[in-house]
N, C-alpha and C positions, 0 to 999 in steps of 0.2 A: 603605399601601405606597408606596415611592419609585418613580421612573420606571423604574429598572433592574429592580426586582422585578416591576413590572407588565409590562414587556417580556418577561421570562423566563416569567412565568405565561401570558401570552397566546401566546407561541411554543409552549410545551408543550401547551396546550390545542388550538392549531391543528394541531400535529403529530399528536396523538391522533385528532382528528376526520378528518384527511386520510388517515392510514395504518392506524389501528387500528379505529375505528368512527365513522361520521358521527353516530351517535346517542348516543355516550358523553359523559358529563359528568365533569370532573375534580373529585374530592372533596377530595383531599389530596396535597400534594407534600412529600416529605422528601428532603433533599440530603446528599451526602457528597463531599468533594473527592477528586480523583484526581491522581496525580503520575506520569503516564505519557507516553512519547514524547519525542523529541529537542527538539521545538519547541512542545509543548503549552502553551497559554495559557488560564488560567482554565478548566481542564478539570474537570467535575463530573458525578457520577452522581446520578440521581433515581429514587426509587421513587414511582411515581405511582398513587394509588388512584383507580380510575375506576368509575363506575356506568353500566351499559348494560342497558336494558330490565329494571330491577329486580335485576340481578346485579352484585355488586361483585367486582373483581379488581385485582391489582396488576401494573403493567408497569414495565419499567426503560428509562430513556432517559438519554442522555448529552448534555451541552452543552459547547461549546468556543467560544472566540473564534477562528474559522477564517479562513484566508486566502481571498482571492477564488478562487485556483486550486482549493483544496479544495472550496469551495462549488459551483463550476461543474462540476468533474469528477464529484463525487458525483451531482449532478443529472443530468448527461449519462448516466453509466453506469447509474444506476437506471432511466432512461427506456429504455435499451437492454436491460433485464432482465439486467444483469450481476450478478455476485455481490458486491454492495456493500450496506451498510446503507441503509435509507431515511433521508432527512434533509430538514430544512425550515429555511428562513431567510426573513426578510422583506427581506433585502438580498442580491441575487444578483450585482450588477454593480459596486459601488463597490470601489475599490482597497484600502481599509483593511480590517482585520480586522472581522468581524461575527459576531454570535451565531448559532450553528448548533445545531439539535437533531437528534440522531442516534440511531438504533436501537442498543440494547445487544445486539449479535448473539449473544453467547454466554452470556446470562443463564440459559439452561436447559440448558447443556452440562455433561456429566459428563466431565471430562478424564481420569478414571481408567478410563473404560470406552468406548474408541474403537476403531473398525475403521480402523487407520492405513493399511492398503493401499488401502482404498476411498477414504479421504479424500485420499490422495496423488493418486489418479487424478482425483478431482473437482477438486483444485487445478490440475492440468495442464490439464484441460478449461476451467476458469474463466478461466485466464490466456490460453489460446489464443483463447477467445471474445472477450475484451476487446481483444486485439491485432488480430484480424482485423476486428472491428467498426469500428475506427478507423484502419485502415491507409490511408495515402495521403491523409488529410484535412488536409493542411497549411493550406490557406486557412481551412477551417471551424474549425480549432483554432489559429488565429493568436494567440489570447489566451494560449495555453500558453507558458511559457518553453521555450527550445530546449535540448536536451542537446548541448552543444558541448564541444570540447576544453578550453576555459577552465573549464567547469563540472566536467569530470572531474578537472582538476587541483585545483580548489577542494575537491571531495569528498575527494580523497586527503589534502590538506593539513589539512582541518578535521575529518574523521572518522577516517580510517585512521591518520594520523601521530600524533595525540595518544594513541590507544589503543596504538599500537606502542611509543611512547616510555615509556608507563606500564608496559607488559609487560616492557620491558627493565630496569625497576627491581625486578622480582620475581625473587628469587634462585632460586626453584624453576623459573621459566620459563627463566632463563638456563642453569641446570644441565641442563635437559632439551633445550633447543633452541639453545643458544649457538653451536654449530658452524654453524648455518644462518643466523645473523643477517647476516653480510656478504652472503651470496647474496641473501637477501630484500631487503635495502636496495638492492642493485645492480639488482634487478628493478624495485623501486618507482620508481627514478629514471626509467626508460623506460616506465612503465606507461601514462601518458596518451598518449604518442606511438604506442604499439602499438595503442591503441584508435582511432586516427584513421581507419583504413580502414573501421571499423565505424560510427563516428560520421558519416562522410560518405556512407554508403550509403542515400540517400534513399528508394529503393524499398521499404525495410523500416522506414521511420519510421512511428510510430504513437503513440498515447497510452500512455505507460509510467508505472508506479508509481514506480520509481527508488529505492525504499527498502524492498524486500521482506525485511525482517528478520522473525524468527519472531513478534515482538510485533505485527506488522501483518497477520498471517494468522490469523484466528480460526475456530473451529469453531462452526457454527450448528446448534442442536438435535441435536447428536451425529452429524449425517449430511450436513453440507455445509460448504463452506469459503468464507469471505467475506474480502475484502481491505478493510482500514481505513486511515485516516491517509494521505491523499493530498496532504499538504503539499508533498512533493518532486516531485510529478508533472511530467513534461516531455513535449514532443513530440520523440521521438528513436528510436533504433534499438531494436527489440524485443530485441536481444542484451543490452541493458543491464538487462533484467529477468530473462531466462531463467536465466542461471547463478547468480543469487542464491538461487533456490529449487529448481531442478531438477537432479538428477544427470543424467549423460549419457544413461542409459537412459530416464529420464523425458523428457528433451529430445527424444529420438527419438519418443516418443509424442506430444509436443507438435507435432512436425513433421508427423506423420501427420494430426493433427487440423487443422492449417492446410491441408493438402492436401485434406481433406474439404470445406473452405470454399472451395476453388478457388485457394488461395495455394500455388503450386508452387515449392519451393526444392530445388535439388540437394542430396542428403543429404551428400555429401563436403564441399561448400562450407559447408553449415550447421554440420557438426561442427567444421570447421576454425575458423570464426569464433566458434563457441561457446567453443572452447578459448582463443582470443585474448582474448575478452571476460572469461572466467573468470579468467585470469591477470592481465589488466589491471586488473580491479576488486578482486581479492583477491591482491595480490602476495605474501602470506605463505603461500599455499596450495600443496599438492602436487597431483600429477596425480590425476584421478579415474578 
């Protein structure tokens, strides 16, 4: 084996012993490449055959060359019992990307047989728990990049704008929505500025995922919701996460959960800033 293969094998074995069974031995490792995520680097899935006290079974793990932000965020959140996959790395602190072994959280999920109402409630609860657990920890989370206006503008320019320009080349899209294109583009020009009041509200700054698209919210064992891919995590306003996944009614449930943790926010102000954040981050959207 070369050094990279040895490193991978050692990392997988250490992950199995740490999170699955201390007495398990890895018998065989089979890999298949994955091509998921906006910034995924060397992302692979492994079927790992283990033997534990005379019984053999297969478990699924994922490896990636992860940023320091993702490595540290996953470690912190898992230690807080948040809904994230377990993960293991031999390099937690260096600034360059390093190999990370991660739980494949939806390996046993049947996406055709889900209680969506229950899962939506669990997602609301999971997000509220993560936000309140890290609210106000600016110094402790000083290693996290900050969600600033410059970052918001960059996200609009690198994520939303290319997709929007591509959509405008689609004849069916233009036929259906062409009348709204000037209005949407006018809103987009001012989106980052409208977010400024939220971005500057430090009392509601916490650890945020910052990229809660559907591909980063997975169902675990058919009955729970886990958040994955923390590459874009920031220290910033919780409003930068909430509108990406929660309809207004769900956001109200989220607010009630924050209150149960002792985080009191006036409902009228919360809803007002939710709407500002929603329109600021998704300039092409209509009222919910």
